[in-house]
C-alpha angles and dihedrals in degrees: 000000000000121000094250093057091041092055091047091056092048094045092051091052091047095050092050089049091051093050092048094047093049092054095044095047092052094047093047095049093048096044092040093054094042093048096039094236115157091187092053093049089048088050089051091057088052090055089047090054088051088054093051090045094052092050088052089047093053092052092045093052090049090055093043092059095051111116121254116277138183093279094042107035091165092054131247099279095122088069084084091058092047089049090053089053092050092049089051091052090050089052093050093049090047091052093051092049094050092046092050093048092048091048090054090052092052089054090052113101092218113060110165123196118246126244119273095242090070088076092068097059089046092055089048091050092052092053095045096044094048090051090049090049093052092048096045092045091051091052091045092054091044095054095030093237118157089190093057091044089050088052089050090054088054087061092046093048087049090054089049090049089051091053088053090049091050090054091047096048092043093050092047092051090050091058104278105102091171087070092072097063090036087058088052090057090047089052091050092053091052092049092046092053094050092047092051092049093050091046092051091049091052092049091052091054091049088051090059092247110189118249123245123301088246092062091045091053092048091054092048091051091050090053093048089054091065114100110251098024109120099172148354112234100182139356129190123180125186130186120236105185105296093343132087126218116199128203113187141172117207131179126221136183108301092221099059124094126262089252092055091048090051089050091055090051091049091051091048091050092050091051093049093050090049092049095062125025091208095062106117099182142346126212114195127190116199124219131175117255118231096180109072123220096003128124091201106081096160088110095049095102094049091047091053092051090051091049096245 
């Protein structure tokens, strides 16, 4: 999938998210204030944080898909990872704010139950946010975007918070008014957990954490399929936003020419790029093989030292 199509998918998901969050935030604030539901108002702030997050996401994705320039020769793809980190921080701050407000309500001697009609907007919110989560998560997986997946989890955590609000409002209406602010605290814990998980994932990507063994093995297999490649000595893969950069050492027959060795490396690079659409670039260093007919060239250097 090319970057232009990828951006269009993410842009469509973001715009849908913005429209949905604007409508839900407005409804929740109005109904929450009219009904006197602390949990619903807290839930409205969560939807508002989703709205802010999606706007940041849209701008981050726009930057991420800008072409490489003199200052950024590897491109701008890490803007997605930075965006994921910002979204996580917004979630964490929102969670702490909701938890603090709910705790203050619990300490208040006069906790009044909300009106029954607050339940209807909460049920609507659960249905809409779950639908938004499923759509955004599907797009995020399709285009391999951690930022879009993070935004999807914003929707899912909002659906969870609405379930908590539903329990709180229902319990308060049934004669347990303390359930409403308790639900607000429960919502804040869920949001906090999601925010921390997304933040940790973003930090791992910024630390150039290697992809799964499955991806590494697929890239090795692609290199071995190239005519002239007798072994892979080393392979390192780092994530750059949605893209992958590969550094690899291969070994070829020690008796062939430099030109032939270069040709084997070029074929290996072509195979690797074809094997994964998110490979941005491949750098291959060619060594001579001193162990014939073996795919394991990890010992080539030692064999050379020992004169074998």
